[in-house]
PyMOL CGO cylinders between C-alpha atoms (Angstrom):
from pymol import cmd
from pymol.cgo import CYLINDER

trace = [
    CYLINDER, -105.40, -38.75, 137.35, -101.63, -39.30, 137.96, 0.3, 1, 1, 1, 1, 1, 1,
    CYLINDER, -101.63, -39.30, 137.96, -100.09, -38.59, 140.96, 0.3, 1, 1, 1, 1, 1, 1,
    CYLINDER, -100.09, -38.59, 140.96, -96.25, -37.41, 140.40, 0.3, 1, 1, 1, 1, 1, 1,
    CYLINDER, -96.25, -37.41, 140.40, -93.75, -37.74, 143.42, 0.3, 1, 1, 1, 1, 1, 1,
    CYLINDER, -93.75, -37.74, 143.42, -90.06, -38.64, 144.53, 0.3, 1, 1, 1, 1, 1, 1,
    CYLINDER, -90.06, -38.64, 144.53, -90.06, -40.27, 147.76, 0.3, 1, 1, 1, 1, 1, 1,
    CYLINDER, -90.06, -40.27, 147.76, -87.40, -41.97, 149.46, 0.3, 1, 1, 1, 1, 1, 1,
    CYLINDER, -87.40, -41.97, 149.46, -87.27, -45.20, 151.07, 0.3, 1, 1, 1, 1, 1, 1,
    CYLINDER, -87.27, -45.20, 151.07, -89.55, -43.77, 154.06, 0.3, 1, 1, 1, 1, 1, 1,
    CYLINDER, -89.55, -43.77, 154.06, -92.12, -42.80, 151.64, 0.3, 1, 1, 1, 1, 1, 1,
    CYLINDER, -92.12, -42.80, 151.64, -90.37, -38.77, 152.76, 0.3, 1, 1, 1, 1, 1, 1,
    CYLINDER, -90.37, -38.77, 152.76, -91.29, -36.03, 150.32, 0.3, 1, 1, 1, 1, 1, 1,
    CYLINDER, -91.29, -36.03, 150.32, -90.11, -33.10, 151.85, 0.3, 1, 1, 1, 1, 1, 1,
    CYLINDER, -90.11, -33.10, 151.85, -88.88, -30.60, 154.57, 0.3, 1, 1, 1, 1, 1, 1,
    CYLINDER, -88.88, -30.60, 154.57, -88.90, -27.21, 155.57, 0.3, 1, 1, 1, 1, 1, 1,
    CYLINDER, -88.90, -27.21, 155.57, -91.11, -26.77, 152.62, 0.3, 1, 1, 1, 1, 1, 1,
    CYLINDER, -91.11, -26.77, 152.62, -88.47, -28.15, 150.08, 0.3, 1, 1, 1, 1, 1, 1,
    CYLINDER, -88.47, -28.15, 150.08, -87.24, -31.00, 148.11, 0.3, 1, 1, 1, 1, 1, 1,
    CYLINDER, -87.24, -31.00, 148.11, -84.86, -33.35, 150.38, 0.3, 1, 1, 1, 1, 1, 1,
    CYLINDER, -84.86, -33.35, 150.38, -82.84, -33.91, 147.35, 0.3, 1, 1, 1, 1, 1, 1,
    CYLINDER, -82.84, -33.91, 147.35, -81.56, -32.89, 143.69, 0.3, 1, 1, 1, 1, 1, 1,
    CYLINDER, -81.56, -32.89, 143.69, -81.89, -35.11, 141.16, 0.3, 1, 1, 1, 1, 1, 1,
    CYLINDER, -81.89, -35.11, 141.16, -81.55, -33.45, 137.74, 0.3, 1, 1, 1, 1, 1, 1,
    CYLINDER, -81.55, -33.45, 137.74, -83.21, -36.18, 135.57, 0.3, 1, 1, 1, 1, 1, 1,
    CYLINDER, -83.21, -36.18, 135.57, -86.24, -36.56, 138.14, 0.3, 1, 1, 1, 1, 1, 1,
    CYLINDER, -86.24, -36.56, 138.14, -87.05, -32.96, 137.39, 0.3, 1, 1, 1, 1, 1, 1,
    CYLINDER, -87.05, -32.96, 137.39, -86.41, -33.15, 133.52, 0.3, 1, 1, 1, 1, 1, 1,
    CYLINDER, -86.41, -33.15, 133.52, -89.28, -36.21, 134.21, 0.3, 1, 1, 1, 1, 1, 1,
    CYLINDER, -89.28, -36.21, 134.21, -91.52, -33.88, 135.58, 0.3, 1, 1, 1, 1, 1, 1,
    CYLINDER, -91.52, -33.88, 135.58, -91.08, -31.82, 132.97, 0.3, 1, 1, 1, 1, 1, 1,
    CYLINDER, -91.08, -31.82, 132.97, -91.64, -33.98, 130.59, 0.3, 1, 1, 1, 1, 1, 1,
    CYLINDER, -91.64, -33.98, 130.59, -94.99, -35.56, 132.28, 0.3, 1, 1, 1, 1, 1, 1,
    CYLINDER, -94.99, -35.56, 132.28, -96.71, -32.35, 132.72, 0.3, 1, 1, 1, 1, 1, 1,
    CYLINDER, -96.71, -32.35, 132.72, -95.64, -30.42, 130.52, 0.3, 1, 1, 1, 1, 1, 1,
    CYLINDER, -95.64, -30.42, 130.52, -99.15, -29.30, 128.52, 0.3, 1, 1, 1, 1, 1, 1,
    CYLINDER, -99.15, -29.30, 128.52, -101.47, -30.50, 131.63, 0.3, 1, 1, 1, 1, 1, 1,
    CYLINDER, -101.47, -30.50, 131.63, -103.31, -28.74, 134.35, 0.3, 1, 1, 1, 1, 1, 1,
    CYLINDER, -103.31, -28.74, 134.35, -101.05, -29.30, 137.65, 0.3, 1, 1, 1, 1, 1, 1,
    CYLINDER, -101.05, -29.30, 137.65, -102.83, -29.20, 140.68, 0.3, 1, 1, 1, 1, 1, 1,
    CYLINDER, -102.83, -29.20, 140.68, -100.61, -29.01, 143.96, 0.3, 1, 1, 1, 1, 1, 1,
    CYLINDER, -100.61, -29.01, 143.96, -101.56, -27.02, 148.16, 0.3, 1, 1, 1, 1, 1, 1,
    CYLINDER, -101.56, -27.02, 148.16, -100.79, -23.88, 148.40, 0.3, 1, 1, 1, 1, 1, 1,
    CYLINDER, -100.79, -23.88, 148.40, -97.39, -24.41, 150.16, 0.3, 1, 1, 1, 1, 1, 1,
    CYLINDER, -97.39, -24.41, 150.16, -96.32, -26.70, 147.13, 0.3, 1, 1, 1, 1, 1, 1,
    CYLINDER, -96.32, -26.70, 147.13, -97.21, -23.75, 145.26, 0.3, 1, 1, 1, 1, 1, 1,
    CYLINDER, -97.21, -23.75, 145.26, -94.71, -20.99, 147.72, 0.3, 1, 1, 1, 1, 1, 1,
    CYLINDER, -94.71, -20.99, 147.72, -92.30, -23.76, 147.66, 0.3, 1, 1, 1, 1, 1, 1,
    CYLINDER, -92.30, -23.76, 147.66, -91.85, -23.84, 143.46, 0.3, 1, 1, 1, 1, 1, 1,
    CYLINDER, -91.85, -23.84, 143.46, -92.16, -20.43, 143.82, 0.3, 1, 1, 1, 1, 1, 1,
    CYLINDER, -92.16, -20.43, 143.82, -93.69, -19.39, 140.57, 0.3, 1, 1, 1, 1, 1, 1,
    CYLINDER, -93.69, -19.39, 140.57, -96.24, -20.67, 138.77, 0.3, 1, 1, 1, 1, 1, 1,
    CYLINDER, -96.24, -20.67, 138.77, -95.19, -23.66, 136.00, 0.3, 1, 1, 1, 1, 1, 1,
    CYLINDER, -95.19, -23.66, 136.00, -94.44, -21.97, 132.75, 0.3, 1, 1, 1, 1, 1, 1,
    CYLINDER, -94.44, -21.97, 132.75, -96.31, -24.02, 129.42, 0.3, 1, 1, 1, 1, 1, 1,
    CYLINDER, -96.31, -24.02, 129.42, -99.25, -25.46, 132.24, 0.3, 1, 1, 1, 1, 1, 1,
    CYLINDER, -99.25, -25.46, 132.24, -102.83, -24.89, 133.83, 0.3, 1, 1, 1, 1, 1, 1,
    CYLINDER, -102.83, -24.89, 133.83, -101.50, -24.13, 137.44, 0.3, 1, 1, 1, 1, 1, 1,
    CYLINDER, -101.50, -24.13, 137.44, -104.27, -25.10, 139.99, 0.3, 1, 1, 1, 1, 1, 1,
    CYLINDER, -104.27, -25.10, 139.99, -103.47, -24.58, 143.29, 0.3, 1, 1, 1, 1, 1, 1,
    CYLINDER, -103.47, -24.58, 143.29, -106.06, -26.29, 146.10, 0.3, 1, 1, 1, 1, 1, 1,
    CYLINDER, -106.06, -26.29, 146.10, -106.62, -23.30, 149.02, 0.3, 1, 1, 1, 1, 1, 1,
    CYLINDER, -106.62, -23.30, 149.02, -109.76, -22.81, 151.40, 0.3, 1, 1, 1, 1, 1, 1,
    CYLINDER, -109.76, -22.81, 151.40, -108.57, -19.15, 151.18, 0.3, 1, 1, 1, 1, 1, 1,
    CYLINDER, -108.57, -19.15, 151.18, -109.00, -18.42, 147.49, 0.3, 1, 1, 1, 1, 1, 1,
    CYLINDER, -109.00, -18.42, 147.49, -105.91, -17.07, 147.21, 0.3, 1, 1, 1, 1, 1, 1,
    CYLINDER, -105.91, -17.07, 147.21, -103.11, -17.92, 144.94, 0.3, 1, 1, 1, 1, 1, 1,
    CYLINDER, -103.11, -17.92, 144.94, -99.04, -17.45, 145.83, 0.3, 1, 1, 1, 1, 1, 1,
    CYLINDER, -99.04, -17.45, 145.83, -98.33, -16.24, 142.38, 0.3, 1, 1, 1, 1, 1, 1,
    CYLINDER, -98.33, -16.24, 142.38, -99.30, -14.69, 139.20, 0.3, 1, 1, 1, 1, 1, 1,
    CYLINDER, -99.30, -14.69, 139.20, -100.38, -17.37, 136.64, 0.3, 1, 1, 1, 1, 1, 1,
    CYLINDER, -100.38, -17.37, 136.64, -101.84, -19.48, 139.23, 0.3, 1, 1, 1, 1, 1, 1,
    CYLINDER, -101.84, -19.48, 139.23, -105.36, -20.88, 139.53, 0.3, 1, 1, 1, 1, 1, 1,
    CYLINDER, -105.36, -20.88, 139.53, -107.38, -20.92, 142.95, 0.3, 1, 1, 1, 1, 1, 1,
    CYLINDER, -107.38, -20.92, 142.95, -109.44, -24.69, 143.05, 0.3, 1, 1, 1, 1, 1, 1,
    CYLINDER, -109.44, -24.69, 143.05, -111.44, -25.11, 146.56, 0.3, 1, 1, 1, 1, 1, 1,
    CYLINDER, -111.44, -25.11, 146.56, -111.73, -28.58, 146.13, 0.3, 1, 1, 1, 1, 1, 1,
    CYLINDER, -111.73, -28.58, 146.13, -110.30, -31.67, 144.19, 0.3, 1, 1, 1, 1, 1, 1,
    CYLINDER, -110.30, -31.67, 144.19, -113.85, -31.89, 142.23, 0.3, 1, 1, 1, 1, 1, 1,
    CYLINDER, -113.85, -31.89, 142.23, -113.18, -28.29, 140.97, 0.3, 1, 1, 1, 1, 1, 1,
    CYLINDER, -113.18, -28.29, 140.97, -109.83, -29.56, 139.86, 0.3, 1, 1, 1, 1, 1, 1,
    CYLINDER, -109.83, -29.56, 139.86, -111.01, -32.79, 137.91, 0.3, 1, 1, 1, 1, 1, 1,
    CYLINDER, -111.01, -32.79, 137.91, -113.90, -30.73, 136.61, 0.3, 1, 1, 1, 1, 1, 1,
    CYLINDER, -113.90, -30.73, 136.61, -111.39, -27.97, 135.37, 0.3, 1, 1, 1, 1, 1, 1,
    CYLINDER, -111.39, -27.97, 135.37, -108.86, -30.40, 133.76, 0.3, 1, 1, 1, 1, 1, 1,
    CYLINDER, -108.86, -30.40, 133.76, -112.05, -32.47, 131.94, 0.3, 1, 1, 1, 1, 1, 1,
    CYLINDER, -112.05, -32.47, 131.94, -113.17, -29.29, 130.48, 0.3, 1, 1, 1, 1, 1, 1,
    CYLINDER, -113.17, -29.29, 130.48, -109.90, -28.49, 129.04, 0.3, 1, 1, 1, 1, 1, 1,
    CYLINDER, -109.90, -28.49, 129.04, -109.65, -31.63, 127.45, 0.3, 1, 1, 1, 1, 1, 1,
    CYLINDER, -109.65, -31.63, 127.45, -106.55, -32.28, 129.16, 0.3, 1, 1, 1, 1, 1, 1,
    CYLINDER, -106.55, -32.28, 129.16, -105.30, -35.68, 128.59, 0.3, 1, 1, 1, 1, 1, 1,
    CYLINDER, -105.30, -35.68, 128.59, -104.42, -35.75, 132.71, 0.3, 1, 1, 1, 1, 1, 1,
    CYLINDER, -104.42, -35.75, 132.71, -104.63, -34.30, 135.88, 0.3, 1, 1, 1, 1, 1, 1,
    CYLINDER, -104.63, -34.30, 135.88, -101.09, -34.07, 137.63, 0.3, 1, 1, 1, 1, 1, 1,
    CYLINDER, -101.09, -34.07, 137.63, -101.18, -33.81, 141.12, 0.3, 1, 1, 1, 1, 1, 1,
    CYLINDER, -101.18, -33.81, 141.12, -98.04, -32.74, 141.80, 0.3, 1, 1, 1, 1, 1, 1,
    CYLINDER, -98.04, -32.74, 141.80, -98.10, -32.47, 146.10, 0.3, 1, 1, 1, 1, 1, 1,
    CYLINDER, -98.10, -32.47, 146.10, -97.61, -31.49, 149.06, 0.3, 1, 1, 1, 1, 1, 1,
    CYLINDER, -97.61, -31.49, 149.06, -98.12, -34.47, 151.31, 0.3, 1, 1, 1, 1, 1, 1,
    CYLINDER, -98.12, -34.47, 151.31, -102.18, -33.39, 152.19, 0.3, 1, 1, 1, 1, 1, 1,
    CYLINDER, -102.18, -33.39, 152.19, -102.85, -33.10, 148.30, 0.3, 1, 1, 1, 1, 1, 1,
    CYLINDER, -102.85, -33.10, 148.30, -101.67, -36.81, 147.57, 0.3, 1, 1, 1, 1, 1, 1,
    CYLINDER, -101.67, -36.81, 147.57, -103.83, -38.09, 150.56, 0.3, 1, 1, 1, 1, 1, 1,
    CYLINDER, -103.83, -38.09, 150.56, -106.33, -36.52, 149.49, 0.3, 1, 1, 1, 1, 1, 1,
    CYLINDER, -106.33, -36.52, 149.49, -105.73, -37.64, 144.90, 0.3, 1, 1, 1, 1, 1, 1,
    CYLINDER, -105.73, -37.64, 144.90, -104.86, -40.81, 146.06, 0.3, 1, 1, 1, 1, 1, 1,
    CYLINDER, -104.86, -40.81, 146.06, -108.36, -42.61, 146.67, 0.3, 1, 1, 1, 1, 1, 1,
    CYLINDER, -108.36, -42.61, 146.67, -109.21, -41.80, 142.59, 0.3, 1, 1, 1, 1, 1, 1,
    CYLINDER, -109.21, -41.80, 142.59, -105.70, -41.71, 141.32, 0.3, 1, 1, 1, 1, 1, 1,
    CYLINDER, -105.70, -41.71, 141.32, -105.48, -43.92, 138.08, 0.3, 1, 1, 1, 1, 1, 1,
    CYLINDER, -105.48, -43.92, 138.08, -102.01, -43.06, 137.63, 0.3, 1, 1, 1, 1, 1, 1,
    CYLINDER, -102.01, -43.06, 137.63, -98.91, -42.89, 139.89, 0.3, 1, 1, 1, 1, 1, 1,
    CYLINDER, -98.91, -42.89, 139.89, -95.74, -41.79, 138.48, 0.3, 1, 1, 1, 1, 1, 1,
    CYLINDER, -95.74, -41.79, 138.48, -93.07, -42.23, 141.59, 0.3, 1, 1, 1, 1, 1, 1,
    CYLINDER, -93.07, -42.23, 141.59, -89.07, -41.62, 141.69, 0.3, 1, 1, 1, 1, 1, 1,
    CYLINDER, -89.07, -41.62, 141.69, -88.00, -43.79, 144.49, 0.3, 1, 1, 1, 1, 1, 1,
    CYLINDER, -88.00, -43.79, 144.49, -84.85, -42.31, 146.19, 0.3, 1, 1, 1, 1, 1, 1,
    CYLINDER, -84.85, -42.31, 146.19, -82.88, -44.71, 147.60, 0.3, 1, 1, 1, 1, 1, 1,
    CYLINDER, -82.88, -44.71, 147.60, -82.04, -42.74, 150.57, 0.3, 1, 1, 1, 1, 1, 1,
    CYLINDER, -82.04, -42.74, 150.57, -83.52, -42.09, 154.50, 0.3, 1, 1, 1, 1, 1, 1,
    CYLINDER, -83.52, -42.09, 154.50, -83.55, -38.36, 153.96, 0.3, 1, 1, 1, 1, 1, 1,
    CYLINDER, -83.55, -38.36, 153.96, -83.55, -35.85, 157.38, 0.3, 1, 1, 1, 1, 1, 1,
    CYLINDER, -83.55, -35.85, 157.38, -85.49, -33.36, 158.05, 0.3, 1, 1, 1, 1, 1, 1,
    CYLINDER, -85.49, -33.36, 158.05, -88.69, -34.43, 156.71, 0.3, 1, 1, 1, 1, 1, 1,
    CYLINDER, -88.69, -34.43, 156.71, -91.74, -33.22, 157.36, 0.3, 1, 1, 1, 1, 1, 1,
    CYLINDER, -91.74, -33.22, 157.36, -94.16, -34.36, 154.43, 0.3, 1, 1, 1, 1, 1, 1,
    CYLINDER, -94.16, -34.36, 154.43, -94.82, -37.93, 153.43, 0.3, 1, 1, 1, 1, 1, 1,
    CYLINDER, -94.82, -37.93, 153.43, -96.26, -39.70, 150.69, 0.3, 1, 1, 1, 1, 1, 1,
    CYLINDER, -96.26, -39.70, 150.69, -99.30, -41.24, 151.63, 0.3, 1, 1, 1, 1, 1, 1,
    CYLINDER, -99.30, -41.24, 151.63, -99.09, -44.95, 151.73, 0.3, 1, 1, 1, 1, 1, 1,
    CYLINDER, -99.09, -44.95, 151.73, -100.92, -47.33, 149.48, 0.3, 1, 1, 1, 1, 1, 1,
    CYLINDER, -100.92, -47.33, 149.48, -101.54, -51.08, 149.01, 0.3, 1, 1, 1, 1, 1, 1,
    CYLINDER, -101.54, -51.08, 149.01, -99.35, -52.27, 146.68, 0.3, 1, 1, 1, 1, 1, 1,
    CYLINDER, -99.35, -52.27, 146.68, -101.59, -54.85, 145.70, 0.3, 1, 1, 1, 1, 1, 1,
    CYLINDER, -101.59, -54.85, 145.70, -104.19, -52.08, 144.07, 0.3, 1, 1, 1, 1, 1, 1,
    CYLINDER, -104.19, -52.08, 144.07, -101.43, -51.20, 141.78, 0.3, 1, 1, 1, 1, 1, 1,
    CYLINDER, -101.43, -51.20, 141.78, -99.59, -52.76, 138.39, 0.3, 1, 1, 1, 1, 1, 1,
    CYLINDER, -99.59, -52.76, 138.39, -96.21, -51.52, 138.17, 0.3, 1, 1, 1, 1, 1, 1,
    CYLINDER, -96.21, -51.52, 138.17, -96.03, -51.02, 134.55, 0.3, 1, 1, 1, 1, 1, 1,
    CYLINDER, -96.03, -51.02, 134.55, -92.60, -49.34, 134.36, 0.3, 1, 1, 1, 1, 1, 1,
    CYLINDER, -92.60, -49.34, 134.36, -89.58, -49.30, 135.82, 0.3, 1, 1, 1, 1, 1, 1,
    CYLINDER, -89.58, -49.30, 135.82, -85.73, -47.25, 134.88, 0.3, 1, 1, 1, 1, 1, 1,
    CYLINDER, -85.73, -47.25, 134.88, -83.34, -47.62, 137.37, 0.3, 1, 1, 1, 1, 1, 1,
    CYLINDER, -83.34, -47.62, 137.37, -80.39, -45.28, 137.76, 0.3, 1, 1, 1, 1, 1, 1,
    CYLINDER, -80.39, -45.28, 137.76, -77.29, -45.29, 139.26, 0.3, 1, 1, 1, 1, 1, 1,
    CYLINDER, -77.29, -45.29, 139.26, -75.88, -42.47, 142.28, 0.3, 1, 1, 1, 1, 1, 1,
    CYLINDER, -75.88, -42.47, 142.28, -73.20, -40.44, 139.56, 0.3, 1, 1, 1, 1, 1, 1,
    CYLINDER, -73.20, -40.44, 139.56, -71.38, -36.84, 139.34, 0.3, 1, 1, 1, 1, 1, 1,
    CYLINDER, -71.38, -36.84, 139.34, -75.00, -35.34, 139.61, 0.3, 1, 1, 1, 1, 1, 1,
    CYLINDER, -75.00, -35.34, 139.61, -77.24, -37.49, 141.62, 0.3, 1, 1, 1, 1, 1, 1,
    CYLINDER, -77.24, -37.49, 141.62, -76.05, -38.52, 144.87, 0.3, 1, 1, 1, 1, 1, 1,
    CYLINDER, -76.05, -38.52, 144.87, -78.10, -40.97, 145.77, 0.3, 1, 1, 1, 1, 1, 1,
    CYLINDER, -78.10, -40.97, 145.77, -79.66, -43.99, 143.10, 0.3, 1, 1, 1, 1, 1, 1,
    CYLINDER, -79.66, -43.99, 143.10, -83.14, -44.00, 142.35, 0.3, 1, 1, 1, 1, 1, 1,
    CYLINDER, -83.14, -44.00, 142.35, -85.70, -45.61, 140.02, 0.3, 1, 1, 1, 1, 1, 1,
    CYLINDER, -85.70, -45.61, 140.02, -88.62, -44.43, 137.88, 0.3, 1, 1, 1, 1, 1, 1,
    CYLINDER, -88.62, -44.43, 137.88, -91.33, -46.15, 138.50, 0.3, 1, 1, 1, 1, 1, 1,
    CYLINDER, -91.33, -46.15, 138.50, -94.77, -46.10, 137.11, 0.3, 1, 1, 1, 1, 1, 1,
    CYLINDER, -94.77, -46.10, 137.11, -97.78, -47.35, 138.77, 0.3, 1, 1, 1, 1, 1, 1,
    CYLINDER, -97.78, -47.35, 138.77, -101.78, -48.29, 137.00, 0.3, 1, 1, 1, 1, 1, 1,
    CYLINDER, -101.78, -48.29, 137.00, -104.66, -48.86, 139.32, 0.3, 1, 1, 1, 1, 1, 1,
    CYLINDER, -104.66, -48.86, 139.32, -105.75, -52.68, 139.06, 0.3, 1, 1, 1, 1, 1, 1,
    CYLINDER, -105.75, -52.68, 139.06, -108.88, -52.10, 140.77, 0.3, 1, 1, 1, 1, 1, 1,
    CYLINDER, -108.88, -52.10, 140.77, -111.49, -49.10, 140.17, 0.3, 1, 1, 1, 1, 1, 1,
    CYLINDER, -111.49, -49.10, 140.17, -111.04, -45.79, 141.88, 0.3, 1, 1, 1, 1, 1, 1,
    CYLINDER, -111.04, -45.79, 141.88, -113.67, -44.88, 144.18, 0.3, 1, 1, 1, 1, 1, 1,
    CYLINDER, -113.67, -44.88, 144.18, -115.96, -41.97, 142.58, 0.3, 1, 1, 1, 1, 1, 1,
]
cmd.load_cgo(trace, "trace")
């Protein structure tokens, strides 16, 4: 299971049910990482995206059993999402938010694909959970400077869990 997120220096990932920045290269990476894979999100994230992501199985973790858009499927637990991904023969279950879903999935994640955004975003109300760096090995880093298309510098950083995950 891989958690995919963009976070600021304080771990903020969103505010008022929206992203806190627009980074086209991050969106391109997100698409490359998730295309053809099942994605797991919470209801608020599903509503913020506004539609099912094409060419991906869209799983929504929800207690109500309802999903906001056609092309999305409800799952009632992380275990159900993991089982669905395994039954599909997927390479990985991609957890794409929000904060509560990340917190639930982090103890069982094997990989993190994070975009560290060099800013302190105002208006945040959702955060990526704190994680112990000693439990993770950085396997890749690609830094990007701010430019005409990107208001903030950022880095794509990939991590692999150094110790076994909890069952």
